[in-house]
C-alpha positions as CSV (number, residue, x, y, z in Angstrom):
1,M,-0.2,0.5,0.2
2,L,0.8,3.7,-0.7
3,S,1.9,6.0,2.3
4,S,-1.6,6.6,4.5
5,M,0.2,10.2,4.8
6,F,-0.1,10.4,0.8
7,I,-3.8,9.0,0.9
8,K,-4.7,11.3,3.8
9,K,-3.2,14.5,1.8
10,E,-5.5,13.7,-0.8
11,T,-8.7,13.5,1.5
12,K,-10.7,17.0,1.2
13,I,-13.0,17.7,3.9
14,L,-15.1,21.3,3.5
15,V,-15.7,23.2,6.3
16,C,-18.5,25.8,6.4
17,D,-18.4,27.8,9.5
18,N,-18.0,31.6,10.0
19,S,-17.4,31.6,13.7
20,K,-14.2,32.9,14.2
21,L,-13.5,31.2,17.6
22,T,-14.4,28.0,16.5
23,L,-13.2,28.2,13.0
24,P,-9.5,28.9,13.2
25,K,-9.0,25.9,15.5
26,L,-10.9,23.2,13.7
27,Q,-8.9,23.9,10.8
28,H,-5.9,24.0,12.7
29,F,-6.9,20.7,14.1
30,L,-7.7,19.0,10.5
31,E,-4.8,20.1,8.8
32,S,-2.7,18.2,11.5
33,Q,-4.3,15.0,10.9
34,D,-3.0,15.6,7.4
35,Y,-6.3,16.1,5.7
36,T,-7.0,19.0,3.1
37,V,-9.4,21.5,4.6
38,L,-11.7,23.4,1.9
39,H,-13.6,26.3,4.0
40,A,-16.8,28.3,3.1
41,K,-18.2,31.2,5.4
42,N,-21.9,30.4,3.9
43,D,-24.1,28.4,1.9
44,A,-23.5,30.0,-1.2
45,E,-19.5,29.4,-0.8
46,A,-20.6,25.4,0.4
47,L,-22.5,24.8,-2.8
48,Y,-19.5,26.4,-5.0
49,S,-17.1,24.5,-3.4
50,F,-19.0,21.3,-3.2
51,A,-19.6,21.3,-7.0
52,T,-16.3,22.3,-7.9
53,Q,-14.0,21.2,-5.4
54,M,-16.3,17.4,-4.7
55,P,-14.8,17.4,-0.8
56,D,-14.6,13.7,0.7
57,A,-16.7,15.0,3.8
58,I,-18.2,17.7,4.9
59,I,-18.2,19.6,8.3
60,L,-21.2,21.9,8.7
61,S,-22.1,24.4,11.5
62,D,-25.8,25.2,12.0
63,A,-25.1,28.8,12.0
64,P,-28.3,31.3,11.1
65,P,-28.5,33.7,9.1
66,H,-25.4,33.2,7.3
67,I,-25.4,28.9,7.3
68,N,-29.0,27.0,7.7
69,G,-27.3,23.7,8.3
70,I,-30.4,22.1,8.0
71,E,-31.5,23.3,4.4
72,L,-27.6,23.3,3.1
73,T,-27.7,19.6,4.4
74,K,-30.3,18.9,2.1
75,K,-29.4,21.1,-0.8
76,I,-26.2,18.7,-0.9
77,V,-27.6,14.9,-0.1
78,S,-30.0,16.2,-3.1
79,M,-27.3,16.5,-5.7
80,L,-25.7,12.9,-4.4
81,D,-26.8,9.4,-5.8
82,H,-25.9,8.2,-2.4
83,P,-26.0,10.3,1.3
84,D,-22.8,7.9,2.2
85,D,-21.3,9.3,-0.8
86,V,-20.1,12.7,0.7
87,P,-20.8,12.3,4.5
88,I,-22.0,15.1,6.0
89,I,-21.0,15.8,10.4
90,L,-23.5,18.7,11.6
91,L,-22.3,21.3,14.6
92,T,-25.1,22.6,16.6
93,D,-25.3,24.7,19.8
94,L,-28.8,22.7,20.3
95,D,-28.2,19.1,21.7
96,S,-32.1,17.9,21.5
97,S,-33.5,14.7,20.3
98,T,-35.9,17.2,18.0
99,S,-32.3,18.9,16.5
100,I,-30.6,15.4,16.2
101,A,-33.9,13.8,14.3
102,A,-33.9,17.2,12.1
103,A,-30.4,16.7,11.1
104,L,-30.4,13.0,10.5
105,S,-33.7,13.5,8.2
106,A,-32.0,16.3,6.3
107,G,-29.1,13.5,5.1
108,A,-26.7,14.2,8.2
109,Y,-24.2,11.0,8.4
110,D,-23.5,12.3,12.2
111,Y,-24.1,15.2,14.7
112,M,-22.2,16.6,17.3
113,A,-23.3,19.5,19.6
114,R,-21.3,22.7,20.8
115,P,-18.5,22.6,22.7
116,F,-17.6,19.1,20.8
117,D,-13.8,17.3,21.4
118,F,-11.3,17.4,18.8
119,T,-10.7,13.6,19.6
120,T,-14.0,12.4,19.5
121,L,-14.7,14.7,15.8
122,N,-11.4,12.8,14.7
123,Q,-12.3,9.9,15.4
124,R,-15.6,9.5,13.8
125,L,-13.8,11.3,10.5
126,S,-11.7,8.4,10.6
127,R,-15.0,5.9,10.6
128,L,-17.0,7.7,8.0
129,L,-13.3,8.1,5.6
130,A,-12.0,4.6,6.2
131,P,-13.9,3.0,2.9
132,K,-13.5,5.7,0.9
133,I,-9.2,6.1,2.2
134,M,-9.0,2.7,1.6
135,Q,-10.8,2.7,-1.7
136,R,-8.4,5.7,-3.0
137,D,-5.8,4.0,-1.7
138,L,-6.5,0.7,-3.2
139,I,-6.8,2.5,-6.8
140,N,-3.7,4.6,-6.6
141,T,-1.8,1.7,-5.3
142,T,-3.2,-0.4,-8.6
143,K,-2.2,2.8,-10.8
144,F,1.3,3.0,-9.4
145,T,1.9,-1.0,-9.9
146,N,0.6,-0.7,-13.5
147,S,2.6,1.7,-14.5
148,I,5.4,0.3,-13.0
149,V,4.1,-2.7,-15.0
150,E,3.2,-1.1,-18.3
151,N,6.5,0.7,-18.5
152,A,8.4,-2.5,-17.4
153,A,11.6,-3.2,-19.5
154,D,11.1,-6.9,-18.2
155,S,8.2,-8.7,-20.2
156,I,5.6,-9.8,-17.8
157,V,2.8,-12.5,-18.7
158,T,-0.1,-13.5,-16.9
159,V,-1.6,-16.7,-17.4
160,D,-4.4,-18.7,-16.1
161,K,-5.0,-22.2,-14.8
162,H,-5.0,-23.5,-18.4
163,G,-2.2,-21.5,-19.6
164,D,-3.9,-19.2,-21.4
165,I,-2.3,-15.8,-21.5
166,I,-4.6,-13.3,-20.3
167,Y,-2.2,-10.5,-19.4
168,L,0.7,-8.4,-21.6
169,N,2.4,-6.0,-20.9
170,P,4.2,-3.4,-23.5
171,S,7.7,-5.4,-23.7
172,A,5.7,-8.4,-23.6
173,Q,3.8,-8.0,-26.6
174,K,6.5,-6.7,-28.7
175,L,8.4,-9.6,-27.7
176,F,5.1,-12.1,-29.0
177,S,4.5,-9.8,-31.9
178,F,7.3,-12.0,-33.5
179,F,4.6,-14.4,-33.7
180,D,1.5,-14.9,-35.5
181,I,-0.3,-16.3,-33.0
182,K,-4.3,-17.1,-33.4
183,E,-6.5,-16.4,-30.4
184,T,-6.6,-20.4,-29.9
185,E,-3.1,-20.8,-29.8
186,K,-2.4,-18.4,-27.1
187,N,-1.4,-21.3,-24.5
188,I,1.9,-20.4,-22.9
189,N,2.7,-24.3,-22.4
190,K,2.4,-24.4,-26.4
191,M,4.5,-21.6,-27.0
192,F,7.7,-22.0,-24.7
193,H,9.5,-24.1,-28.1
194,K,8.4,-21.7,-30.3
195,L,10.1,-19.0,-27.6
196,F,12.8,-20.4,-26.2
197,I,15.3,-22.7,-27.9
198,N,16.2,-25.7,-26.7
199,H,12.9,-26.3,-24.9
200,A,10.4,-29.4,-25.6
201,Q,7.2,-28.9,-27.8
202,T,5.3,-28.1,-24.9
203,V,5.9,-27.8,-21.2
204,D,4.1,-28.0,-18.2
205,I,4.3,-24.3,-16.4
206,N,3.0,-26.2,-13.2
207,S,6.9,-27.4,-12.8
208,L,8.7,-24.0,-13.5
209,V,6.7,-22.2,-10.5
210,N,9.1,-21.1,-8.1
211,G,12.3,-21.7,-10.1
212,T,15.0,-18.9,-11.8
213,Y,15.8,-20.5,-15.3
214,E,18.0,-19.2,-17.9
215,T,17.9,-19.8,-21.8
216,E,17.9,-17.8,-24.6
217,C,14.5,-15.9,-26.3
218,L,13.7,-15.7,-29.8
219,S,13.6,-11.5,-30.3
220,F,11.1,-10.1,-31.7
221,D,13.5,-8.9,-34.7
222,G,14.2,-12.6,-35.1
223,S,17.6,-12.9,-33.1
224,Y,17.9,-14.9,-29.9
225,I,19.0,-12.9,-26.6
226,P,20.0,-14.1,-23.5
227,V,16.9,-14.0,-20.6
228,E,16.2,-15.1,-17.9
229,F,13.0,-15.8,-16.2
230,S,10.6,-17.0,-13.2
231,V,7.6,-18.3,-12.6
232,T,5.2,-17.2,-9.9
233,E,2.2,-18.3,-8.8
234,F,-1.3,-16.6,-7.3
235,L,-4.8,-17.2,-6.5
236,I,-7.6,-15.6,-8.4
237,D,-11.5,-16.8,-7.2
238,D,-9.7,-19.9,-6.0
239,D,-8.4,-21.0,-9.4
240,I,-4.6,-20.8,-10.0
241,H,-2.8,-18.1,-11.9
242,H,1.0,-17.7,-13.2
243,T,2.7,-14.8,-13.7
244,I,5.8,-15.0,-15.7
245,I,8.7,-12.7,-15.7
246,L,11.5,-12.2,-18.4
247,K,14.7,-10.1,-18.0
248,D,16.7,-9.2,-20.9
249,I,20.4,-10.3,-19.3
250,S,22.5,-9.6,-22.5
251,D,23.6,-6.6,-20.6
252,R,25.3,-9.3,-17.9
253,K,26.6,-12.1,-20.3
254,E,28.4,-9.4,-22.1
255,Y,30.3,-8.3,-18.6
256,E,30.6,-12.2,-17.8
257,A,32.0,-12.5,-21.4
258,R,34.2,-9.8,-20.5
259,I,35.8,-11.0,-17.6
260,R,36.3,-14.4,-19.1
261,Q,37.9,-13.1,-21.7
262,H,40.2,-11.2,-18.9
263,A,40.6,-14.1,-17.1
264,F,41.2,-17.0,-19.5
265,Y,42.5,-15.2,-22.5
266,D,45.8,-12.6,-23.6
267,S,44.4,-9.5,-24.0
268,L,47.7,-8.9,-26.7
269,T,46.6,-11.8,-28.9
270,G,43.3,-12.9,-28.2
271,L,44.7,-16.7,-27.5
272,P,43.7,-19.0,-24.5
273,N,46.5,-17.6,-21.2
274,R,48.2,-20.0,-18.8
275,V,45.0,-20.4,-16.8
276,L,43.0,-21.6,-19.4
277,L,45.5,-23.6,-20.9
278,K,45.8,-25.4,-17.0
279,E,42.7,-26.2,-17.6
280,R,42.6,-28.0,-21.3
281,F,45.5,-29.8,-20.5
282,D,43.7,-31.8,-18.1
283,V,40.9,-32.5,-20.2
284,E,43.2,-34.0,-22.8
285,I,45.7,-35.6,-20.6
286,N,42.5,-37.3,-19.5
287,R,41.4,-37.8,-23.0
288,A,44.7,-39.1,-24.2
289,R,44.6,-42.0,-21.1
290,R,40.8,-43.0,-22.1
291,T,41.7,-42.9,-25.8
292,K,45.0,-44.4,-25.7
293,T,46.0,-42.0,-27.9
294,Q,49.1,-39.9,-27.7
295,L,49.3,-36.1,-26.6
296,A,51.8,-33.9,-28.2
297,I,52.3,-30.5,-26.4
298,I,54.9,-28.0,-28.4
299,H,56.6,-25.4,-27.0
300,V,57.5,-22.3,-29.4
301,D,60.0,-19.3,-28.5
302,L,60.3,-16.7,-30.9
303,D,64.1,-16.3,-31.9
304,R,65.9,-13.0,-31.0
305,F,62.7,-11.3,-30.1
306,K,63.6,-9.0,-27.8
307,I,66.0,-7.4,-29.8
308,I,63.1,-6.5,-32.6
309,N,61.1,-5.4,-29.4
310,D,64.1,-3.3,-27.9
311,T,65.6,-1.9,-31.5
312,M,62.1,-1.5,-32.9
313,G,60.0,-0.7,-30.3
314,H,57.3,-2.6,-28.3
315,S,54.0,-1.2,-30.3
316,T,56.2,-3.0,-33.2
317,G,56.5,-6.0,-31.4
318,D,53.5,-6.2,-30.0
319,E,51.3,-6.2,-33.9
320,L,54.8,-8.5,-34.6
321,L,53.4,-11.0,-31.7
322,Q,49.9,-11.0,-33.0
323,A,50.6,-11.7,-36.2
324,V,52.7,-14.6,-35.5
325,S,49.9,-16.0,-33.2
326,K,47.5,-15.6,-36.2
327,R,50.1,-17.2,-38.3
328,M,50.0,-20.2,-36.2
329,L,46.2,-21.0,-35.3
330,C,46.3,-21.1,-39.0
331,A,49.2,-23.7,-39.6
332,I,47.4,-26.1,-36.4
333,R,44.5,-28.3,-36.8
334,K,41.3,-27.3,-35.6
335,D,41.1,-29.2,-32.7
336,D,44.4,-28.8,-31.2
337,F,44.9,-26.0,-28.8
338,I,47.6,-23.0,-28.8
339,A,47.8,-20.5,-25.5
340,R,50.2,-17.9,-25.1
341,I,52.4,-18.7,-21.8
342,G,54.6,-15.9,-22.1
343,G,56.5,-12.9,-23.7
344,D,57.5,-14.6,-26.8
345,E,56.8,-18.0,-25.8
346,F,53.6,-20.2,-27.0
347,L,52.6,-23.6,-25.9
348,I,50.5,-25.9,-28.6
349,L,48.5,-29.2,-27.5
350,I,48.0,-31.8,-30.5
351,P,45.6,-34.6,-29.4
352,G,44.1,-37.6,-30.7
353,L,47.4,-38.7,-32.0
354,H,48.7,-42.6,-32.8
355,N,51.5,-41.9,-34.2
356,D,54.8,-39.5,-34.3
357,E,54.5,-38.5,-37.9
358,H,52.2,-35.8,-37.9
359,I,53.7,-34.3,-35.0
360,G,57.1,-33.8,-37.0
361,K,54.6,-32.0,-39.7
362,V,52.6,-30.3,-37.2
363,A,56.2,-28.1,-35.8
364,T,57.4,-28.0,-39.5
365,N,53.7,-26.1,-40.4
366,V,54.4,-24.2,-37.3
367,L,58.2,-23.1,-38.0
368,Q,57.5,-22.2,-41.8
369,S,54.6,-20.4,-40.6
370,I,56.7,-17.8,-38.3
371,N,59.6,-17.8,-41.1
372,K,57.7,-16.0,-43.7
373,P,59.0,-12.3,-43.6
374,F,56.1,-10.0,-41.6
375,S,55.6,-6.4,-43.1
376,I,54.7,-4.3,-40.4
377,N,54.5,-0.6,-39.9
378,N,56.3,-0.7,-43.7
379,F,59.1,-2.9,-42.2
380,E,59.9,-6.2,-43.3
381,I,60.7,-8.1,-40.6
382,N,62.3,-11.7,-40.7
383,I,61.8,-14.2,-37.3
384,T,62.3,-17.5,-36.4
385,G,61.5,-19.9,-33.8
386,S,62.3,-22.6,-32.0
387,I,60.6,-25.6,-30.5
388,G,60.8,-28.5,-27.7
389,I,58.3,-31.0,-28.3
390,S,57.2,-33.9,-25.7
391,I,54.8,-36.5,-25.5
392,C,51.8,-37.6,-23.2
393,P,52.3,-40.3,-22.2
394,D,55.8,-41.5,-23.4
395,D,57.3,-38.5,-21.1
396,G,55.3,-37.5,-18.3
397,Q,51.7,-37.8,-17.6
398,D,50.9,-34.8,-15.9
399,Q,51.4,-31.1,-16.9
400,E,54.5,-30.1,-14.6
401,T,56.4,-33.0,-16.4
402,L,55.6,-32.6,-19.3
403,I,55.6,-28.8,-20.0
404,T,59.3,-29.4,-18.7
405,N,60.9,-31.6,-20.1
406,A,59.4,-29.4,-23.6
407,D,60.7,-27.0,-22.4
408,I,64.5,-28.6,-22.1
409,A,63.5,-30.1,-25.8
410,L,63.0,-26.6,-26.6
411,Y,66.5,-25.5,-24.9
412,R,68.3,-28.3,-26.9
413,S,66.9,-26.5,-30.3
414,K,68.4,-23.3,-29.3
415,E,71.3,-24.8,-28.6
416,S,71.8,-26.3,-31.8
417,G,71.2,-23.6,-33.9
418,K,67.8,-22.1,-33.6
419,N,65.0,-21.9,-36.1
420,E,64.2,-26.3,-35.5
421,F,62.4,-28.5,-33.2
422,K,63.8,-30.9,-31.0
423,T,61.7,-34.0,-29.3
424,Y,62.6,-34.4,-25.5
425,T,64.6,-37.5,-25.0
426,P,66.0,-38.9,-21.5
427,E,69.3,-38.2,-21.9
428,L,68.3,-34.6,-22.9
429,S,67.1,-34.3,-18.2
430,T,71.0,-35.2,-17.7
431,K,72.1,-31.9,-19.2
432,A,68.9,-30.1,-18.3
433,L,69.9,-31.3,-14.8
434,A,73.4,-29.4,-15.2
435,R,72.2,-26.5,-16.6
436,M,70.1,-25.6,-14.0
437,E,72.6,-26.2,-11.1
438,M,75.1,-24.3,-12.7
439,E,72.2,-21.4,-13.4
440,Y,71.4,-22.1,-9.6
441,D,75.3,-21.4,-8.9
442,L,75.5,-18.8,-11.2
443,R,73.2,-16.5,-9.5
444,K,74.7,-17.4,-6.0
445,A,78.0,-16.4,-7.0
446,V,77.1,-13.1,-7.9
447,D,76.3,-12.4,-4.4
448,N,78.7,-14.6,-3.2
449,Q,81.9,-12.6,-5.1
450,E,82.8,-16.2,-6.5
451,F,84.0,-13.8,-9.1
452,V,87.7,-12.9,-10.4
453,V,88.8,-10.6,-12.9
454,Y,92.5,-11.7,-14.6
455,Y,94.5,-9.1,-16.9
456,Q,96.0,-10.3,-20.2
457,P,98.6,-7.8,-21.3
458,K,98.3,-5.6,-24.3
459,V,102.2,-4.6,-25.5
460,S,103.3,-2.2,-28.0
461,T,105.2,-4.4,-30.9
462,V,107.8,-1.5,-31.1
463,T,109.2,-1.5,-27.6
464,E,106.9,-4.9,-26.4
465,T,106.5,-3.1,-23.5
466,I,102.8,-3.0,-21.7
467,I,100.9,-0.5,-22.5
468,G,97.7,-1.8,-21.7
469,M,95.3,-4.5,-20.2
470,E,92.3,-6.5,-20.8
471,A,89.3,-7.4,-18.5
472,L,88.3,-11.0,-18.0
473,V,86.1,-12.3,-15.9
474,R,86.8,-16.0,-13.5
475,W,84.4,-17.9,-11.8
476,I,86.3,-19.8,-8.8
477,H,83.6,-22.1,-7.8
478,P,83.6,-23.2,-4.3
479,K,83.3,-26.6,-5.4
480,H,84.6,-27.2,-8.6
481,G,87.4,-24.6,-8.4
482,L,88.3,-22.8,-11.7
483,V,85.5,-22.9,-14.2
484,P,86.2,-21.7,-17.7
485,P,84.2,-18.7,-19.1
486,N,82.9,-20.9,-22.2
487,D,81.3,-23.1,-19.9
488,F,79.4,-20.4,-18.2
489,I,79.2,-16.9,-20.2
490,P,76.7,-18.3,-22.5
491,L,74.4,-19.6,-19.7
492,A,75.0,-16.3,-18.2
493,E,74.1,-14.3,-21.5
494,E,70.8,-16.1,-21.8
495,T,69.5,-15.9,-18.7
496,G,70.5,-12.0,-18.5
497,I,72.7,-12.8,-15.2
498,I,75.4,-11.4,-17.5
499,L,74.1,-7.9,-16.5
500,K,75.1,-7.9,-12.9
501,I,78.4,-9.9,-14.0
502,G,79.3,-7.1,-16.6
503,D,78.6,-4.3,-13.8
504,W,80.8,-5.5,-11.6
505,V,83.9,-6.6,-14.2
506,L,83.9,-2.8,-15.1
507,K,83.9,-1.5,-11.9
508,E,86.4,-3.8,-11.0
509,A,88.5,-3.2,-13.9
510,C,88.1,0.7,-13.5
511,I,88.8,0.6,-9.6
512,H,92.1,-1.9,-10.3
513,N,93.3,0.3,-12.7
514,K,92.7,3.6,-11.2
515,R,94.7,1.9,-8.0
516,L,97.8,0.7,-10.5
517,Q,98.2,4.7,-11.2
518,E,98.0,5.7,-7.8
519,E,101.0,3.3,-6.9
520,G,103.0,5.3,-9.3
521,F,102.6,3.2,-12.2
522,D,102.7,5.2,-16.0
523,P,98.9,4.9,-17.1
524,I,97.9,2.2,-19.4
525,I,94.3,1.4,-21.0
526,V,92.3,-1.2,-19.5
527,S,89.9,-3.1,-21.8
528,V,86.6,-4.4,-20.9
529,N,84.3,-6.1,-23.1
530,L,80.7,-5.9,-23.2
531,S,78.0,-8.0,-23.8
532,M,75.1,-7.7,-26.1
533,K,72.4,-7.6,-23.2
534,Q,74.4,-4.2,-21.8
535,F,74.8,-2.7,-24.9
536,E,71.0,-3.0,-25.5
537,Q,70.5,-1.3,-22.0
538,K,68.8,2.2,-22.8
539,D,70.8,3.8,-19.6
540,F,73.9,2.3,-21.1
541,V,76.2,5.6,-21.8
542,D,74.8,6.6,-18.8
543,S,75.8,3.7,-16.5
544,I,79.8,3.6,-18.3
545,I,80.0,7.5,-17.2
546,S,78.4,6.8,-13.5
547,T,81.0,4.2,-13.1
548,L,84.0,6.2,-14.4
549,E,82.4,8.8,-12.0
550,E,82.5,6.4,-9.0
551,T,85.7,4.8,-9.1
552,G,87.3,8.4,-10.4
553,L,89.6,6.9,-13.6
554,S,89.7,9.0,-16.3
555,P,87.6,8.1,-19.3
556,E,90.6,7.7,-21.7
557,Y,92.6,4.8,-19.6
558,L,89.1,2.8,-20.5
559,D,88.4,0.7,-23.6
560,L,85.1,-0.6,-24.3
561,E,85.4,-4.1,-26.8
562,I,82.3,-5.1,-28.9
563,T,82.4,-7.7,-31.1
564,E,81.3,-7.2,-34.9
565,S,77.7,-8.9,-34.2
566,I,77.0,-6.6,-31.9
567,A,78.0,-3.4,-33.8
568,M,76.2,-4.6,-36.7
569,L,72.8,-5.4,-34.8
570,D,71.7,-2.2,-35.4
571,I,74.8,-0.2,-37.0
572,D,72.9,3.7,-36.6
573,N,72.3,2.9,-32.3
574,T,75.7,1.8,-32.6
575,V,77.2,4.9,-34.0
576,R,75.5,7.0,-32.0
577,I,76.3,5.2,-28.7
578,I,80.0,5.0,-29.5
579,K,80.4,8.6,-30.5
580,S,78.4,9.6,-27.3
581,L,80.9,7.9,-25.3
582,Q,84.1,9.5,-27.4
583,A,83.1,12.6,-26.9
584,Y,83.5,11.9,-23.4
585,G,86.9,10.5,-23.8
586,V,86.1,6.2,-24.0
587,H,88.1,4.4,-26.5
588,F,86.2,1.1,-28.5
589,S,87.5,-1.6,-29.8
590,I,86.0,-4.4,-32.5
591,D,87.3,-7.8,-30.9
592,D,87.2,-10.9,-33.0
593,F,87.4,-9.0,-36.3
594,G,87.2,-10.9,-39.5
595,T,84.7,-13.4,-37.2
596,G,81.4,-11.7,-38.6
597,Y,79.9,-10.6,-41.4
598,S,80.6,-6.8,-41.1
599,S,80.3,-5.2,-44.9
600,L,83.4,-2.8,-45.8
601,S,80.6,0.3,-46.3
602,Q,78.8,-0.9,-42.7
603,L,82.6,-0.7,-41.3
604,G,83.2,2.7,-42.4
605,K,80.2,3.7,-40.1
606,L,82.2,3.0,-37.4
607,T,84.2,5.5,-35.5
608,V,86.3,3.0,-33.6
609,D,89.6,3.7,-32.3
610,K,91.0,-0.3,-32.6
611,L,90.2,-3.5,-34.8
612,K,91.2,-6.5,-32.9
613,I,92.1,-9.3,-35.5
614,D,90.4,-12.7,-33.8
615,K,93.1,-15.0,-32.5
616,S,92.4,-17.8,-35.0
617,F,93.7,-16.1,-37.8
618,I,97.5,-15.9,-35.7
619,S,97.5,-19.0,-33.8
620,N,97.5,-21.0,-37.3
621,M,99.0,-18.5,-39.7
622,E,102.4,-20.3,-40.3
623,H,100.4,-23.7,-40.6
624,V,97.3,-22.0,-42.4
625,K,98.4,-19.6,-45.3
626,S,95.4,-18.2,-46.0
627,D,95.4,-17.2,-42.3
628,S,98.2,-14.7,-43.0
629,I,96.9,-13.2,-46.4
630,I,93.4,-13.0,-43.8
631,A,95.5,-10.9,-40.6
632,S,97.4,-9.2,-43.7
633,T,94.5,-7.5,-45.2
634,I,92.8,-6.6,-41.8
635,L,96.1,-5.0,-40.9
636,A,96.2,-2.8,-44.0
637,L,92.2,-2.4,-43.6
638,G,92.8,-0.9,-40.4
639,K,95.9,1.7,-41.6
640,N,93.3,2.6,-44.2
641,L,90.5,3.5,-42.1
642,N,93.0,4.9,-39.5
643,M,92.5,2.6,-36.8
644,K,94.5,0.8,-34.6
645,I,95.0,-2.8,-35.3
646,V,95.3,-5.3,-32.3
647,A,96.3,-9.1,-32.8
648,E,95.5,-11.7,-30.3
649,G,96.7,-14.9,-29.8
650,V,100.0,-14.1,-30.2
651,E,102.1,-17.1,-29.3
652,N,105.2,-17.8,-30.5
653,L,108.0,-15.4,-31.9
654,E,107.2,-16.0,-35.5
655,H,104.0,-14.2,-34.7
656,V,105.7,-11.4,-33.4
657,A,108.0,-11.1,-36.3
658,F,105.3,-11.0,-38.6
659,L,103.3,-8.6,-36.9
660,K,106.4,-6.8,-36.6
661,E,106.9,-6.9,-40.5
662,N,103.2,-5.6,-41.1
663,L,103.3,-2.8,-39.0
664,C,100.9,-4.3,-36.2
665,D,100.4,-2.0,-33.8
666,E,99.3,-3.8,-30.5
667,M,99.9,-7.5,-29.7
668,Q,98.4,-9.8,-26.8
669,G,98.8,-13.7,-26.3
670,Y,100.4,-16.2,-24.2
671,Y,103.6,-15.4,-25.6
672,Y,103.4,-12.2,-23.3
673,G,101.5,-13.8,-20.6
674,K,98.6,-15.3,-20.2
675,P,95.7,-14.1,-17.8
676,M,96.1,-13.0,-14.5
677,T,95.6,-11.7,-11.3
678,I,95.8,-8.3,-10.4
679,E,98.8,-8.8,-8.4
680,N,100.6,-11.3,-10.4
681,F,99.8,-8.5,-13.2
682,T,101.5,-5.9,-10.6
683,S,104.4,-7.9,-10.8
684,L,104.8,-8.3,-14.5
685,L,104.7,-4.1,-14.7
686,K,107.8,-3.7,-13.0
687,Q,109.6,-5.8,-15.4
688,K,109.1,-2.7,-17.7
689,N,110.2,-4.8,-20.9
690,L,108.8,-8.2,-21.9
691,R,110.9,-8.3,-25.2
692,R,112.8,-11.8,-25.2
């Protein structure tokens, strides 16, 4: 029901009284009871207010000559269909049976003699008006309810005990207008199969009472929309009726879909993520066990993706990942499953296999799809992928084991040269375990200060005195002793640990060189090798300058060595970095020159100070004529480019003679000293001349 205060405010009482004493009190009292008060001072005003305002009750004061209560009552009653339609209470100063009889005979509903009690008046008014207020309340409530129902976005249907439709609100009419339903067919039980998908030809509405159901409903435009509907039961004249409310839940379903998309799918590529992969993985493992078939796990990793991402920008990298994802989707079967599990890593599940032959075909298809050039942002990008494969049940029967073994095979694939696939074998586990142990030890080694810097002297070809030293990192393993650089440097590069190692080596080399100068030795240049990951860091230039400032070493006594492959990776960026640090005073050298694939035109762009001839051309020159020819060519090239030449791998007097004859600038090799501790290098410096 609506508020009683709201209903009483709608109840109008006409007060016909001209008493200056009684009227104000009466009017105030009635308004305090939430009635609307109409006032008339005489018969004429009373009749006018009655005709125009149609009050719900009238209080008449019998106060001749202006107000003749008896006569006025008669006139008003004569205008009504029934005296009870507008009950009249007559107030009079007379309290006799004759006066009461006259008032009631005239049509008054009640009679009160002055002075009267307001509480009594209120009780009589409440009793007289209760039916009318209740009726008005019912009418207003009905209007209010009908307004809600008529304007509701939900479709509301009422059916009788037979299931015949007796009411449709406008939303339901719009929904049902799609059907050409004859009057005899308006039975909800028979219409369910037309209105809802996946429903039987007929449905007993009674079976759905007090339940909430979700289904898809045929909309007026012919499309299906998700709906939630409920059925309630009520009685009319002891007959059971039902109301069906259908709610469009498209927005909710769309929101749920977005939540699911976010929870189970990769936002960049739209592929399933690790969460959905885990669910699907369990399903496929159980299916393979049940059907006695094989399940292949293909772990795909893009080769050198980080370089593309860093040099061409993350937006280009993102677009490349999206393009790769689309191609791989086209390369697998409809029943296969692919997920993105990391930055540039993907996992493919190939179920229902009976032999290994198909696995190789899928892996080849995937690699070929990646190998074709990509056109992104007006750039042609070439990229390759490496694949590791494990097979259920042969290589494991649970997710963790299968993924681990596929990862081991992937590592072997990358180790073999990338752009190929390898299948897991038990022998790989032994190697992988050793690799994992080394990686674990390597990470600890940084914090445990297990690394030391050794120094190999560089001598002047003319004077054979030490003019420089190359810093070389060595790992003193607490259990295995001295670990050769070739055994741990590649792993440090791959895992990123090289960044910490490289920063530490640079700082130690600067500290040691500064200390040698402070001890009174002639200043020499210390050369430090840079890894690709170090050179790719966006703050690389700032980090070098910061280290020099921290250690106090003058920039002119630091030489940074990069390989040909690093220098040529992004020639423009390399030139920018070299020029920035050369302007600060730092030297640059190309290490292992002759082993890369740089062109002379590209080499000419580089303003490096020195070229280092790779030791492979020096150490075998007396046995391999082509090596001496290459060495001579590099020496001549360096002179023409105004670069100094440093020869590595000098091991005997014949090497020294050849290099002197060809005007090499600096020599480095076992002939003059193996890599040694800073203490031993200090002792060597005291010898001044290393000529033998």
